[in-house]
C-alpha positions as CSV (number, residue, x, y, z in Angstrom):
1,X,13.7,31.7,-13.7
2,X,13.7,28.6,-11.6
3,X,12.1,25.5,-13.0
4,X,8.9,24.3,-11.3
5,X,9.4,20.8,-9.7
6,X,7.0,18.0,-10.4
7,X,5.4,17.0,-7.1
8,X,5.0,13.4,-6.1
9,X,3.1,12.4,-3.0
10,X,4.4,9.0,-1.6
11,X,2.5,7.3,1.2
12,X,4.3,4.8,3.4
13,X,2.6,1.4,3.6
14,X,0.5,0.8,6.7
15,X,2.7,-0.4,9.5
16,X,5.9,0.9,8.0
17,X,7.8,3.7,9.6
18,X,10.3,4.3,6.7
19,X,11.4,3.4,3.2
20,X,15.0,3.1,2.1
21,X,16.1,5.9,-0.2
22,X,16.9,3.6,-3.2
23,X,13.6,1.8,-2.8
24,X,11.7,5.1,-2.8
25,X,13.4,6.2,-6.0
26,X,12.4,2.9,-7.6
27,X,8.8,2.9,-6.2
28,X,8.2,6.4,-7.7
29,X,9.6,5.2,-11.1
30,X,12.2,7.9,-11.1
31,X,14.9,5.3,-11.9
32,X,14.7,2.1,-13.9
33,X,16.6,-0.2,-11.5
34,X,18.1,-0.6,-8.1
35,X,21.6,-0.2,-9.5
36,X,20.6,3.1,-11.2
37,X,19.2,4.3,-7.9
38,X,22.5,3.5,-6.1
39,X,24.4,5.3,-8.8
40,X,22.4,8.6,-8.6
41,X,22.6,8.6,-4.8
42,X,26.4,8.0,-4.7
43,X,26.8,10.7,-7.3
44,X,25.3,13.2,-5.0
45,X,22.2,13.8,-7.2
46,X,19.6,13.3,-4.5
47,X,18.6,15.9,-1.9
48,X,17.0,15.0,1.4
49,X,15.3,17.9,3.1
50,X,17.6,20.3,1.2
51,X,20.9,18.5,1.9
52,X,22.7,16.0,-0.3
53,X,22.1,12.5,0.8
54,X,24.8,9.9,0.0
55,X,23.5,7.0,2.0
56,X,21.8,4.6,-0.4
57,X,19.8,2.9,2.4
58,X,18.9,6.1,4.3
59,X,15.6,5.6,6.2
60,X,13.2,8.1,4.7
61,X,10.3,8.8,7.1
62,X,7.0,10.6,6.9
63,X,7.4,14.4,6.6
64,X,10.6,14.3,4.6
65,X,11.1,15.8,1.1
66,X,13.4,14.2,-1.5
67,X,14.4,16.0,-4.6
68,X,15.9,14.3,-7.6
69,X,16.2,15.9,-11.1
70,X,13.0,17.9,-11.6
71,X,10.9,15.9,-9.1
72,X,10.0,16.6,-5.5
73,X,8.8,13.7,-3.4
74,X,6.8,14.3,-0.3
75,X,6.7,11.3,2.0
76,X,3.6,10.9,4.2
77,X,2.6,8.3,6.8
């Protein structure tokens, strides 16, 4: 049986169109530091809209879904 993912809703700041992937992982407290965020991304542990995302500074925009470990982050504008 598949494990249910914990859902996080992340709202972009007013006036911002995106957040860099590693900043999103830090802002949602899923990693303890920027270096840890970089490590999990380069290790292929982060999914962006169902695909592995290896770019640490990928621009995550409203409507995208990021999955890391047992968390699903919904980004809204």
